[in-house]
C-alpha positions as CSV (number, residue, x, y, z in Angstrom):
1,M,-2.3,14.3,27.0
2,N,0.7,12.6,28.7
3,K,4.2,13.6,28.2
4,I,5.4,10.4,26.6
5,Y,3.0,10.7,23.6
6,P,4.9,13.4,21.8
7,W,8.1,11.3,22.3
8,L,6.4,8.2,21.0
9,I,5.3,10.1,17.9
10,L,9.0,11.3,17.3
11,V,10.3,7.7,17.5
12,I,7.4,6.6,15.1
13,R,8.4,9.3,12.8
14,I,12.2,8.3,12.8
15,I,11.3,4.6,12.3
16,L,8.9,5.4,9.4
17,G,11.5,7.7,7.9
18,A,14.1,5.1,8.1
19,I,11.9,2.5,6.5
20,F,11.4,4.9,3.5
21,L,15.1,5.6,3.3
22,I,15.9,1.8,3.3
23,A,13.3,1.2,0.7
24,S,14.6,3.7,-1.6
25,Y,18.2,2.6,-1.5
26,D,18.1,-0.4,-3.8
27,K,15.6,1.2,-6.2
28,I,17.9,4.2,-6.7
29,L,20.7,2.0,-7.4
30,D,18.9,-0.1,-9.8
31,P,16.0,1.6,-11.4
32,G,15.7,-0.9,-14.1
33,Q,15.1,-3.8,-11.8
34,F,12.4,-1.5,-10.0
35,A,10.8,-0.7,-13.4
36,R,10.4,-4.5,-14.1
37,S,8.8,-4.9,-10.6
38,I,6.4,-2.2,-11.4
39,D,5.7,-3.8,-14.7
40,N,4.9,-7.1,-13.1
41,Y,1.7,-5.5,-11.7
42,H,0.2,-5.0,-15.2
43,I,-1.6,-1.8,-14.3
44,I,0.7,1.0,-15.7
45,P,0.6,1.9,-19.2
46,F,3.7,0.7,-21.2
47,G,6.7,3.1,-20.9
48,L,5.4,4.9,-17.9
49,E,7.0,2.5,-15.4
50,N,10.6,3.8,-16.5
51,S,9.6,7.3,-15.3
52,I,8.0,5.9,-12.1
53,A,11.1,4.0,-11.3
54,I,13.2,7.0,-11.5
55,I,11.1,9.4,-9.7
56,L,9.5,7.4,-7.0
57,P,12.7,6.2,-5.1
58,W,13.9,9.8,-5.0
59,L,10.4,10.8,-3.5
60,E,10.8,8.1,-0.9
61,L,14.2,9.3,0.0
62,L,13.1,12.8,0.4
63,I,10.1,11.8,2.6
64,G,12.4,9.6,4.7
65,L,14.8,12.4,5.2
66,G,11.9,14.9,5.9
67,L,10.5,12.6,8.5
68,I,13.8,11.8,10.4
69,I,15.2,15.4,10.1
70,G,11.8,16.9,11.0
71,V,11.5,19.1,7.7
72,M,7.9,19.7,6.8
73,V,6.5,16.9,8.5
74,D,3.0,17.6,7.6
75,G,3.7,17.4,4.0
76,A,6.0,14.3,4.2
77,S,3.4,12.4,6.2
78,G,0.6,13.5,3.8
79,I,2.5,12.2,0.7
80,T,3.5,9.1,2.7
81,G,-0.1,8.4,3.4
82,S,-1.0,8.9,-0.1
83,L,1.7,6.5,-1.2
84,L,0.9,3.9,1.2
85,I,-2.8,3.8,0.1
86,L,-1.6,3.6,-3.6
87,F,0.6,0.6,-2.4
88,I,-2.2,-1.2,-0.6
89,V,-4.4,-0.8,-3.7
90,L,-1.9,-2.1,-6.1
91,I,-1.0,-5.1,-3.9
92,L,-4.7,-5.9,-3.5
93,Q,-5.3,-5.7,-7.2
94,A,-2.3,-8.2,-7.7
95,I,-3.8,-10.6,-5.1
96,L,-7.2,-10.5,-6.6
97,R,-5.9,-11.0,-10.1
98,G,-3.9,-14.0,-8.9
99,F,-0.3,-12.6,-9.5
100,N,2.4,-14.4,-7.6
101,I,5.0,-11.6,-7.9
102,E,7.7,-9.9,-5.8
103,C,6.2,-6.7,-4.2
104,G,9.1,-4.4,-5.5
105,C,9.1,-2.6,-2.1
106,G,12.7,-2.5,-1.6
107,L,12.6,-3.7,2.1
108,K,13.1,-7.5,1.8
109,E,14.5,-8.9,-1.4
110,G,12.2,-11.7,-2.9
111,E,9.1,-10.7,-0.7
112,M,6.0,-11.7,-2.5
113,V,2.7,-9.9,-2.4
114,G,0.1,-11.2,0.0
115,W,-2.3,-10.2,2.9
116,S,0.7,-9.8,5.2
117,K,2.2,-7.0,2.9
118,I,-1.3,-5.3,3.0
119,L,-1.4,-5.5,6.8
120,E,2.1,-4.1,7.1
121,N,1.1,-1.1,5.0
122,F,-1.9,-0.6,7.0
123,V,0.3,-0.5,10.1
124,F,2.6,2.0,8.3
125,L,-0.6,4.0,7.3
126,L,-1.7,4.1,10.9
127,A,1.7,5.4,12.0
128,T,1.3,8.1,9.3
129,W,-2.1,9.1,10.6
130,M,-0.6,9.3,14.1
131,I,2.4,11.7,12.8
132,Y,-0.1,13.9,10.7
133,N,-2.4,14.4,13.7
134,R,0.1,14.9,16.3
135,P,-0.8,17.6,18.9
136,I,2.7,18.7,19.8
137,K,5.5,19.1,17.3
138,L,8.9,18.1,18.5
139,F,12.3,18.7,16.7
140,E,10.6,20.0,13.6
141,L,12.0,22.6,11.0
142,F,9.5,24.5,9.0
143,P,6.3,23.1,10.8
144,K,2.9,24.3,9.6
145,S,2.3,27.6,11.2
146,P,-1.0,28.6,12.8
147,L,-1.7,31.0,9.9
148,S,-1.5,28.2,7.2
149,E,-4.1,26.1,8.9
């Protein structure tokens, strides 16, 4: 393993954390708009989108902070991977059903669902996998100990 790889993982961790922080910002400020974006996918039972619109942005904020600060990175990357898989499935089903809707991701206003969004989420998923399987832990608080593995 070369000496640059752990530093590369640290940079990827900070970038992915920043992406989740940015994505959470508008959703936290306007949960009603985010609830409408969730409802556009027509997959969540009526009324549940409001709860998701309140909880999910705060979860994204905590994940982003965890990745950037280095707190419980294994847990943050595990949750990140799960969310990204869910996002990929939701976008894919919207494409297959022919919906021409905004993704509601919070990164770019007006961004529509499409294959480029799925590719973007796969890149994020690859980055998450690299973070989760890192051999050396740099600048982390409360990393998983050898006893918990």
